[in-house]
HTML snippet that shows the backbone in 3Dmol.js (N, CA, C, O; Angstrom):
<script src="https://3Dmol.org/build/3Dmol-min.js"></script>
<div id="view" style="width:600px;height:400px;position:relative"></div>
<script>
const pdb = `
ATOM      1  N   MET A   1       0.832  -1.183   0.000  1.00  0.00           N
ATOM      2  CA  MET A   1       0.000   0.000   0.000  1.00  0.00           C
ATOM      3  C   MET A   1       0.878   1.248   0.000  1.00  0.00           C
ATOM      4  O   MET A   1       1.971   1.263   0.568  1.00  0.00           O
ATOM      5  N   GLU A   2       0.387   2.258  -0.631  1.00  0.00           N
ATOM      6  CA  GLU A   2       1.100   3.522  -0.677  1.00  0.00           C
ATOM      7  C   GLU A   2       0.719   4.390   0.513  1.00  0.00           C
ATOM      8  O   GLU A   2      -0.233   4.096   1.237  1.00  0.00           O
ATOM      9  N   GLY A   3       1.474   5.458   0.700  1.00  0.00           N
ATOM     10  CA  GLY A   3       1.215   6.369   1.797  1.00  0.00           C
ATOM     11  C   GLY A   3      -0.143   7.027   1.697  1.00  0.00           C
ATOM     12  O   GLY A   3      -0.815   7.239   2.706  1.00  0.00           O
ATOM     13  N   ARG A   4      -0.549   7.352   0.477  1.00  0.00           N
ATOM     14  CA  ARG A   4      -1.839   8.017   0.280  1.00  0.00           C
ATOM     15  C   ARG A   4      -2.992   7.102   0.694  1.00  0.00           C
ATOM     16  O   ARG A   4      -3.942   7.544   1.339  1.00  0.00           O
ATOM     17  N   GLU A   5      -2.901   5.832   0.319  1.00  0.00           N
ATOM     18  CA  GLU A   5      -3.948   4.872   0.674  1.00  0.00           C
ATOM     19  C   GLU A   5      -3.979   4.632   2.183  1.00  0.00           C
ATOM     20  O   GLU A   5      -5.054   4.510   2.770  1.00  0.00           O
ATOM     21  N   LEU A   6      -2.804   4.564   2.811  1.00  0.00           N
ATOM     22  CA  LEU A   6      -2.748   4.357   4.253  1.00  0.00           C
ATOM     23  C   LEU A   6      -3.352   5.544   5.009  1.00  0.00           C
ATOM     24  O   LEU A   6      -4.056   5.358   6.002  1.00  0.00           O
ATOM     25  N   ARG A   7      -3.075   6.757   4.539  1.00  0.00           N
ATOM     26  CA  ARG A   7      -3.654   7.942   5.185  1.00  0.00           C
ATOM     27  C   ARG A   7      -5.167   7.969   5.022  1.00  0.00           C
ATOM     28  O   ARG A   7      -5.885   8.325   5.957  1.00  0.00           O
ATOM     29  N   ARG A   8      -5.656   7.597   3.849  1.00  0.00           N
ATOM     30  CA  ARG A   8      -7.091   7.564   3.605  1.00  0.00           C
ATOM     31  C   ARG A   8      -7.763   6.522   4.488  1.00  0.00           C
ATOM     32  O   ARG A   8      -8.832   6.775   5.045  1.00  0.00           O
ATOM     33  N   MET A   9      -7.148   5.357   4.619  1.00  0.00           N
ATOM     34  CA  MET A   9      -7.708   4.305   5.446  1.00  0.00           C
ATOM     35  C   MET A   9      -7.685   4.717   6.933  1.00  0.00           C
ATOM     36  O   MET A   9      -8.641   4.436   7.656  1.00  0.00           O
ATOM     37  N   ALA A  10      -6.626   5.369   7.390  1.00  0.00           N
ATOM     38  CA  ALA A  10      -6.546   5.819   8.782  1.00  0.00           C
ATOM     39  C   ALA A  10      -7.599   6.886   9.060  1.00  0.00           C
ATOM     40  O   ALA A  10      -8.217   6.886  10.124  1.00  0.00           O
ATOM     41  N   THR A  11      -7.806   7.794   8.109  1.00  0.00           N
ATOM     42  CA  THR A  11      -8.814   8.838   8.278  1.00  0.00           C
ATOM     43  C   THR A  11     -10.216   8.238   8.318  1.00  0.00           C
ATOM     44  O   THR A  11     -11.047   8.643   9.131  1.00  0.00           O
ATOM     45  N   ALA A  12     -10.475   7.283   7.449  1.00  0.00           N
ATOM     46  CA  ALA A  12     -11.794   6.633   7.440  1.00  0.00           C
ATOM     47  C   ALA A  12     -12.026   5.866   8.742  1.00  0.00           C
ATOM     48  O   ALA A  12     -13.130   5.891   9.286  1.00  0.00           O
ATOM     49  N   SER A  13     -11.003   5.191   9.240  1.00  0.00           N
ATOM     50  CA  SER A  13     -11.127   4.459  10.502  1.00  0.00           C
ATOM     51  C   SER A  13     -11.375   5.404  11.664  1.00  0.00           C
ATOM     52  O   SER A  13     -12.186   5.107  12.541  1.00  0.00           O
ATOM     53  N   ALA A  14     -10.687   6.539  11.681  1.00  0.00           N
ATOM     54  CA  ALA A  14     -10.896   7.531  12.739  1.00  0.00           C
ATOM     55  C   ALA A  14     -12.317   8.085  12.679  1.00  0.00           C
ATOM     56  O   ALA A  14     -12.935   8.319  13.718  1.00  0.00           O
ATOM     57  N   GLY A  15     -12.831   8.293  11.489  1.00  0.00           N
ATOM     58  CA  GLY A  15     -14.199   8.785  11.337  1.00  0.00           C
ATOM     59  C   GLY A  15     -15.228   7.796  11.849  1.00  0.00           C
ATOM     60  O   GLY A  15     -16.185   8.183  12.519  1.00  0.00           O
ATOM     61  N   VAL A  16     -15.037   6.517  11.536  1.00  0.00           N
ATOM     62  CA  VAL A  16     -15.954   5.486  12.009  1.00  0.00           C
ATOM     63  C   VAL A  16     -15.875   5.374  13.526  1.00  0.00           C
ATOM     64  O   VAL A  16     -16.900   5.223  14.192  1.00  0.00           O
ATOM     65  N   LEU A  17     -14.661   5.447  14.080  1.00  0.00           N
ATOM     66  CA  LEU A  17     -14.497   5.375  15.528  1.00  0.00           C
ATOM     67  C   LEU A  17     -15.184   6.546  16.224  1.00  0.00           C
ATOM     68  O   LEU A  17     -15.831   6.360  17.255  1.00  0.00           O
ATOM     69  N   MET A  18     -15.051   7.747  15.670  1.00  0.00           N
ATOM     70  CA  MET A  18     -15.706   8.922  16.252  1.00  0.00           C
ATOM     71  C   MET A  18     -17.218   8.790  16.171  1.00  0.00           C
ATOM     72  O   MET A  18     -17.920   9.133  17.122  1.00  0.00           O
ATOM     73  N   SER A  19     -17.725   8.300  15.054  1.00  0.00           N
ATOM     74  CA  SER A  19     -19.166   8.115  14.895  1.00  0.00           C
ATOM     75  C   SER A  19     -19.716   7.120  15.912  1.00  0.00           C
ATOM     76  O   SER A  19     -20.748   7.372  16.534  1.00  0.00           O
ATOM     77  N   LYS A  20     -19.028   5.988  16.084  1.00  0.00           N
ATOM     78  CA  LYS A  20     -19.465   4.983  17.049  1.00  0.00           C
ATOM     79  C   LYS A  20     -19.379   5.521  18.475  1.00  0.00           C
ATOM     80  O   LYS A  20     -20.244   5.220  19.297  1.00  0.00           O
ATOM     81  N   THR A  21     -18.352   6.311  18.783  1.00  0.00           N
ATOM     82  CA  THR A  21     -18.193   6.888  20.117  1.00  0.00           C
ATOM     83  C   THR A  21     -19.342   7.834  20.428  1.00  0.00           C
ATOM     84  O   THR A  21     -19.907   7.781  21.521  1.00  0.00           O
ATOM     85  N   LEU A  22     -19.690   8.688  19.496  1.00  0.00           N
ATOM     86  CA  LEU A  22     -20.797   9.618  19.705  1.00  0.00           C
ATOM     87  C   LEU A  22     -22.128   8.883  19.846  1.00  0.00           C
ATOM     88  O   LEU A  22     -22.972   9.265  20.657  1.00  0.00           O
ATOM     89  N   GLN A  23     -22.310   7.836  19.061  1.00  0.00           N
ATOM     90  CA  GLN A  23     -23.540   7.046  19.149  1.00  0.00           C
ATOM     91  C   GLN A  23     -23.638   6.362  20.511  1.00  0.00           C
ATOM     92  O   GLN A  23     -24.711   6.352  21.115  1.00  0.00           O
ATOM     93  N   LEU A  24     -22.548   5.797  21.002  1.00  0.00           N
ATOM     94  CA  LEU A  24     -22.555   5.147  22.307  1.00  0.00           C
ATOM     95  C   LEU A  24     -22.786   6.157  23.423  1.00  0.00           C
ATOM     96  O   LEU A  24     -23.506   5.870  24.379  1.00  0.00           O
ATOM     97  N   ALA A  25     -22.181   7.335  23.310  1.00  0.00           N
ATOM     98  CA  ALA A  25     -22.383   8.370  24.326  1.00  0.00           C
ATOM     99  C   ALA A  25     -23.843   8.801  24.378  1.00  0.00           C
ATOM    100  O   ALA A  25     -24.393   9.016  25.458  1.00  0.00           O
ATOM    101  N   GLU A  26     -24.463   8.925  23.221  1.00  0.00           N
ATOM    102  CA  GLU A  26     -25.860   9.343  23.182  1.00  0.00           C
ATOM    103  C   GLU A  26     -26.769   8.261  23.761  1.00  0.00           C
ATOM    104  O   GLU A  26     -27.709   8.572  24.492  1.00  0.00           O
ATOM    105  N   THR A  27     -26.500   6.999  23.444  1.00  0.00           N
ATOM    106  CA  THR A  27     -27.359   5.928  23.943  1.00  0.00           C
ATOM    107  C   THR A  27     -27.175   5.699  25.441  1.00  0.00           C
ATOM    108  O   THR A  27     -28.079   5.173  26.091  1.00  0.00           O
ATOM    109  N   SER A  28     -26.030   6.080  26.004  1.00  0.00           N
ATOM    110  CA  SER A  28     -25.855   5.919  27.449  1.00  0.00           C
ATOM    111  C   SER A  28     -26.292   7.157  28.220  1.00  0.00           C
ATOM    112  O   SER A  28     -26.485   7.077  29.433  1.00  0.00           O
ATOM    113  N   THR A  29     -26.453   8.290  27.560  1.00  0.00           N
ATOM    114  CA  THR A  29     -26.864   9.514  28.244  1.00  0.00           C
ATOM    115  C   THR A  29     -28.338   9.476  28.609  1.00  0.00           C
ATOM    116  O   THR A  29     -28.704   9.861  29.720  1.00  0.00           O
ATOM    117  N   TRP A  30     -29.181   9.028  27.714  1.00  0.00           N
ATOM    118  CA  TRP A  30     -30.624   9.043  27.977  1.00  0.00           C
ATOM    119  C   TRP A  30     -31.023   8.171  29.159  1.00  0.00           C
ATOM    120  O   TRP A  30     -31.814   8.632  29.983  1.00  0.00           O
ATOM    121  N   PRO A  31     -30.531   6.943  29.300  1.00  0.00           N
ATOM    122  CA  PRO A  31     -30.892   6.175  30.508  1.00  0.00           C
ATOM    123  C   PRO A  31     -30.408   6.834  31.798  1.00  0.00           C
ATOM    124  O   PRO A  31     -31.093   6.774  32.819  1.00  0.00           O
ATOM    125  N   MET A  32     -29.237   7.461  31.756  1.00  0.00           N
ATOM    126  CA  MET A  32     -28.728   8.135  32.954  1.00  0.00           C
ATOM    127  C   MET A  32     -29.629   9.310  33.337  1.00  0.00           C
ATOM    128  O   MET A  32     -29.929   9.508  34.515  1.00  0.00           O
ATOM    129  N   ARG A  33     -30.050  10.071  32.360  1.00  0.00           N
ATOM    130  CA  ARG A  33     -30.932  11.208  32.642  1.00  0.00           C
ATOM    131  C   ARG A  33     -32.304  10.754  33.127  1.00  0.00           C
ATOM    132  O   ARG A  33     -32.907  11.403  33.982  1.00  0.00           O
ATOM    133  N   SER A  34     -32.797   9.648  32.587  1.00  0.00           N
ATOM    134  CA  SER A  34     -34.109   9.166  33.012  1.00  0.00           C
ATOM    135  C   SER A  34     -34.074   8.648  34.446  1.00  0.00           C
ATOM    136  O   SER A  34     -35.109   8.579  35.108  1.00  0.00           O
ATOM    137  N   ARG A  35     -32.878   8.284  34.931  1.00  0.00           N
ATOM    138  CA  ARG A  35     -32.744   7.829  36.317  1.00  0.00           C
ATOM    139  C   ARG A  35     -32.374   8.967  37.255  1.00  0.00           C
ATOM    140  O   ARG A  35     -32.081   8.727  38.427  1.00  0.00           O
ATOM    141  N   GLY A  36     -32.381  10.199  36.764  1.00  0.00           N
ATOM    142  CA  GLY A  36     -32.183  11.343  37.634  1.00  0.00           C
ATOM    143  C   GLY A  36     -30.781  11.898  37.691  1.00  0.00           C
ATOM    144  O   GLY A  36     -30.524  12.797  38.492  1.00  0.00           O
ATOM    145  N   PHE A  37     -29.858  11.406  36.876  1.00  0.00           N
ATOM    146  CA  PHE A  37     -28.496  11.950  36.900  1.00  0.00           C
ATOM    147  C   PHE A  37     -28.501  13.310  36.234  1.00  0.00           C
ATOM    148  O   PHE A  37     -28.882  13.438  35.070  1.00  0.00           O
ATOM    149  N   GLY A  38     -28.076  14.332  36.975  1.00  0.00           N
ATOM    150  CA  GLY A  38     -28.090  15.692  36.446  1.00  0.00           C
ATOM    151  C   GLY A  38     -26.729  16.224  36.061  1.00  0.00           C
ATOM    152  O   GLY A  38     -26.627  17.370  35.621  1.00  0.00           O
ATOM    153  N   GLY A  39     -25.679  15.438  36.210  1.00  0.00           N
ATOM    154  CA  GLY A  39     -24.355  15.864  35.804  1.00  0.00           C
ATOM    155  C   GLY A  39     -23.418  16.160  36.950  1.00  0.00           C
ATOM    156  O   GLY A  39     -22.233  16.395  36.717  1.00  0.00           O
ATOM    157  N   GLU A  40     -23.900  16.159  38.180  1.00  0.00           N
ATOM    158  CA  GLU A  40     -23.031  16.434  39.314  1.00  0.00           C
ATOM    159  C   GLU A  40     -22.883  15.167  40.148  1.00  0.00           C
ATOM    160  O   GLU A  40     -23.870  14.511  40.482  1.00  0.00           O
ATOM    161  N   VAL A  41     -21.641  14.834  40.479  1.00  0.00           N
ATOM    162  CA  VAL A  41     -21.347  13.619  41.226  1.00  0.00           C
ATOM    163  C   VAL A  41     -21.079  13.990  42.677  1.00  0.00           C
ATOM    164  O   VAL A  41     -20.306  14.908  42.952  1.00  0.00           O
ATOM    165  N   TYR A  42     -21.708  13.287  43.597  1.00  0.00           N
ATOM    166  CA  TYR A  42     -21.509  13.503  45.023  1.00  0.00           C
ATOM    167  C   TYR A  42     -20.767  12.302  45.601  1.00  0.00           C
ATOM    168  O   TYR A  42     -21.136  11.156  45.341  1.00  0.00           O
ATOM    169  N   VAL A  43     -19.723  12.561  46.383  1.00  0.00           N
ATOM    170  CA  VAL A  43     -18.961  11.494  47.017  1.00  0.00           C
ATOM    171  C   VAL A  43     -19.178  11.554  48.520  1.00  0.00           C
ATOM    172  O   VAL A  43     -19.499  12.607  49.071  1.00  0.00           O
ATOM    173  N   LEU A  44     -18.999  10.410  49.179  1.00  0.00           N
ATOM    174  CA  LEU A  44     -19.233  10.351  50.612  1.00  0.00           C
ATOM    175  C   LEU A  44     -18.087  10.961  51.418  1.00  0.00           C
ATOM    176  O   LEU A  44     -18.323  11.612  52.435  1.00  0.00           O
ATOM    177  N   ASP A  45     -16.865  10.755  50.976  1.00  0.00           N
ATOM    178  CA  ASP A  45     -15.730  11.324  51.693  1.00  0.00           C
ATOM    179  C   ASP A  45     -14.715  11.887  50.709  1.00  0.00           C
ATOM    180  O   ASP A  45     -14.641  11.450  49.560  1.00  0.00           O
ATOM    181  N   GLU A  46     -13.951  12.841  51.160  1.00  0.00           N
ATOM    182  CA  GLU A  46     -12.948  13.514  50.329  1.00  0.00           C
ATOM    183  C   GLU A  46     -11.680  12.667  50.302  1.00  0.00           C
ATOM    184  O   GLU A  46     -11.208  12.236  51.354  1.00  0.00           O
ATOM    185  N   PHE A  47     -11.127  12.423  49.129  1.00  0.00           N
ATOM    186  CA  PHE A  47      -9.905  11.638  49.003  1.00  0.00           C
ATOM    187  C   PHE A  47      -8.701  12.501  49.334  1.00  0.00           C
ATOM    188  O   PHE A  47      -8.567  13.613  48.824  1.00  0.00           O
ATOM    189  N   ARG A  48      -7.841  11.995  50.174  1.00  0.00           N
ATOM    190  CA  ARG A  48      -6.605  12.679  50.514  1.00  0.00           C
ATOM    191  C   ARG A  48      -5.448  11.708  50.308  1.00  0.00           C
ATOM    192  O   ARG A  48      -5.555  10.519  50.611  1.00  0.00           O
ATOM    193  N   THR A  49      -4.359  12.225  49.795  1.00  0.00           N
ATOM    194  CA  THR A  49      -3.176  11.413  49.560  1.00  0.00           C
ATOM    195  C   THR A  49      -2.350  11.355  50.841  1.00  0.00           C
ATOM    196  O   THR A  49      -1.959  12.388  51.385  1.00  0.00           O
ATOM    197  N   GLY A  50      -2.092  10.155  51.311  1.00  0.00           N
ATOM    198  CA  GLY A  50      -1.307   9.956  52.528  1.00  0.00           C
ATOM    199  C   GLY A  50       0.097   9.488  52.201  1.00  0.00           C
ATOM    200  O   GLY A  50       0.458   9.319  51.037  1.00  0.00           O
ATOM    201  N   TRP A  51       0.882   9.281  53.244  1.00  0.00           N
ATOM    202  CA  TRP A  51       2.267   8.873  53.053  1.00  0.00           C
ATOM    203  C   TRP A  51       2.351   7.494  52.399  1.00  0.00           C
ATOM    204  O   TRP A  51       3.249   7.243  51.596  1.00  0.00           O
ATOM    205  N   PHE A  52       1.417   6.597  52.739  1.00  0.00           N
ATOM    206  CA  PHE A  52       1.436   5.249  52.162  1.00  0.00           C
ATOM    207  C   PHE A  52       1.209   5.302  50.649  1.00  0.00           C
ATOM    208  O   PHE A  52       1.821   4.536  49.905  1.00  0.00           O
ATOM    209  N   ASP A  53       0.349   6.186  50.198  1.00  0.00           N
ATOM    210  CA  ASP A  53       0.090   6.331  48.766  1.00  0.00           C
ATOM    211  C   ASP A  53       1.351   6.755  48.028  1.00  0.00           C
ATOM    212  O   ASP A  53       1.640   6.253  46.941  1.00  0.00           O
ATOM    213  N   TRP A  54       2.107   7.685  48.623  1.00  0.00           N
ATOM    214  CA  TRP A  54       3.346   8.151  47.996  1.00  0.00           C
ATOM    215  C   TRP A  54       4.413   7.051  47.972  1.00  0.00           C
ATOM    216  O   TRP A  54       5.165   6.940  47.004  1.00  0.00           O
ATOM    217  N   VAL A  55       4.479   6.245  49.026  1.00  0.00           N
ATOM    218  CA  VAL A  55       5.442   5.137  49.062  1.00  0.00           C
ATOM    219  C   VAL A  55       5.118   4.115  47.981  1.00  0.00           C
ATOM    220  O   VAL A  55       6.014   3.647  47.280  1.00  0.00           O
ATOM    221  N   VAL A  56       3.845   3.767  47.843  1.00  0.00           N
ATOM    222  CA  VAL A  56       3.440   2.798  46.819  1.00  0.00           C
ATOM    223  C   VAL A  56       3.690   3.355  45.424  1.00  0.00           C
ATOM    224  O   VAL A  56       4.128   2.624  44.535  1.00  0.00           O
ATOM    225  N   LEU A  57       3.419   4.634  45.225  1.00  0.00           N
ATOM    226  CA  LEU A  57       3.695   5.257  43.926  1.00  0.00           C
ATOM    227  C   LEU A  57       5.180   5.207  43.602  1.00  0.00           C
ATOM    228  O   LEU A  57       5.555   4.882  42.476  1.00  0.00           O
ATOM    229  N   ALA A  58       6.031   5.526  44.576  1.00  0.00           N
ATOM    230  CA  ALA A  58       7.477   5.472  44.363  1.00  0.00           C
ATOM    231  C   ALA A  58       7.935   4.053  44.072  1.00  0.00           C
ATOM    232  O   ALA A  58       8.797   3.837  43.220  1.00  0.00           O
ATOM    233  N   LEU A  59       7.360   3.082  44.781  1.00  0.00           N
ATOM    234  CA  LEU A  59       7.714   1.684  44.570  1.00  0.00           C
ATOM    235  C   LEU A  59       7.381   1.236  43.150  1.00  0.00           C
ATOM    236  O   LEU A  59       8.226   0.656  42.468  1.00  0.00           O
ATOM    237  N   PHE A  60       6.168   1.499  42.706  1.00  0.00           N
ATOM    238  CA  PHE A  60       5.775   1.086  41.357  1.00  0.00           C
ATOM    239  C   PHE A  60       6.530   1.856  40.272  1.00  0.00           C
ATOM    240  O   PHE A  60       6.828   1.308  39.211  1.00  0.00           O
ATOM    241  N   THR A  61       6.834   3.105  40.538  1.00  0.00           N
ATOM    242  CA  THR A  61       7.644   3.871  39.576  1.00  0.00           C
ATOM    243  C   THR A  61       9.034   3.261  39.471  1.00  0.00           C
ATOM    244  O   THR A  61       9.571   3.114  38.373  1.00  0.00           O
ATOM    245  N   GLY A  62       9.616   2.907  40.611  1.00  0.00           N
ATOM    246  CA  GLY A  62      10.931   2.259  40.601  1.00  0.00           C
ATOM    247  C   GLY A  62      10.917   0.933  39.878  1.00  0.00           C
ATOM    248  O   GLY A  62      11.839   0.625  39.123  1.00  0.00           O
ATOM    249  N   ILE A  63       9.872   0.138  40.101  1.00  0.00           N
ATOM    250  CA  ILE A  63       9.752  -1.151  39.404  1.00  0.00           C
ATOM    251  C   ILE A  63       9.628  -0.934  37.900  1.00  0.00           C
ATOM    252  O   ILE A  63      10.222  -1.670  37.112  1.00  0.00           O
ATOM    253  N   GLY A  64       8.861   0.072  37.506  1.00  0.00           N
ATOM    254  CA  GLY A  64       8.725   0.367  36.076  1.00  0.00           C
ATOM    255  C   GLY A  64      10.025   0.813  35.448  1.00  0.00           C
ATOM    256  O   GLY A  64      10.351   0.406  34.333  1.00  0.00           O
ATOM    257  N   VAL A  65      10.779   1.652  36.157  1.00  0.00           N
ATOM    258  CA  VAL A  65      12.072   2.122  35.634  1.00  0.00           C
ATOM    259  C   VAL A  65      13.042   0.960  35.524  1.00  0.00           C
ATOM    260  O   VAL A  65      13.740   0.832  34.517  1.00  0.00           O
ATOM    261  N   LEU A  66      13.098   0.103  36.551  1.00  0.00           N
ATOM    262  CA  LEU A  66      13.986  -1.067  36.493  1.00  0.00           C
ATOM    263  C   LEU A  66      13.592  -2.018  35.371  1.00  0.00           C
ATOM    264  O   LEU A  66      14.460  -2.541  34.672  1.00  0.00           O
ATOM    265  N   ALA A  67      12.303  -2.249  35.190  1.00  0.00           N
ATOM    266  CA  ALA A  67      11.844  -3.130  34.104  1.00  0.00           C
ATOM    267  C   ALA A  67      12.233  -2.557  32.752  1.00  0.00           C
ATOM    268  O   ALA A  67      12.653  -3.286  31.854  1.00  0.00           O
ATOM    269  N   PHE A  68      12.089  -1.242  32.614  1.00  0.00           N
ATOM    270  CA  PHE A  68      12.474  -0.606  31.351  1.00  0.00           C
ATOM    271  C   PHE A  68      13.980  -0.698  31.150  1.00  0.00           C
ATOM    272  O   PHE A  68      14.454  -0.974  30.048  1.00  0.00           O
ATOM    273  N   TRP A  69      14.727  -0.463  32.224  1.00  0.00           N
ATOM    274  CA  TRP A  69      16.185  -0.450  32.125  1.00  0.00           C
ATOM    275  C   TRP A  69      16.730  -1.831  31.764  1.00  0.00           C
ATOM    276  O   TRP A  69      17.581  -1.945  30.882  1.00  0.00           O
ATOM    277  N   PHE A  70      16.251  -2.880  32.434  1.00  0.00           N
ATOM    278  CA  PHE A  70      16.759  -4.223  32.174  1.00  0.00           C
ATOM    279  C   PHE A  70      16.124  -4.869  30.954  1.00  0.00           C
ATOM    280  O   PHE A  70      16.633  -5.875  30.460  1.00  0.00           O
ATOM    281  N   GLY A  71      15.029  -4.319  30.460  1.00  0.00           N
ATOM    282  CA  GLY A  71      14.374  -4.885  29.288  1.00  0.00           C
ATOM    283  C   GLY A  71      14.919  -4.368  27.971  1.00  0.00           C
ATOM    284  O   GLY A  71      14.471  -4.787  26.903  1.00  0.00           O
ATOM    285  N   ARG A  72      15.888  -3.453  28.038  1.00  0.00           N
ATOM    286  CA  ARG A  72      16.417  -2.885  26.790  1.00  0.00           C
ATOM    287  C   ARG A  72      17.142  -3.892  25.992  1.00  0.00           C
ATOM    288  O   ARG A  72      17.648  -3.579  24.915  1.00  0.00           O
TER     289      ARG A  72
END
`;
const viewer = $3Dmol.createViewer("view");
viewer.addModel(pdb, "pdb");
viewer.setStyle({}, {cartoon: {color: "spectrum"}});
viewer.zoomTo();
viewer.render();
</script>
């Protein structure tokens, strides 16, 4: 395939994906509105980042860096 054909196929695929996304969003919006969802989300408690969250984040970041480093 040539570059022109590949660009045309990618553009057509993006168009179909956007069309399906909008259709799915519309079909999921109406049931939510009929059940009383008005667009505002209420949570029971406020999320706060604690020291344990930062330790776990650092741990997983370190594991990811090591995996990338040794996987080269």
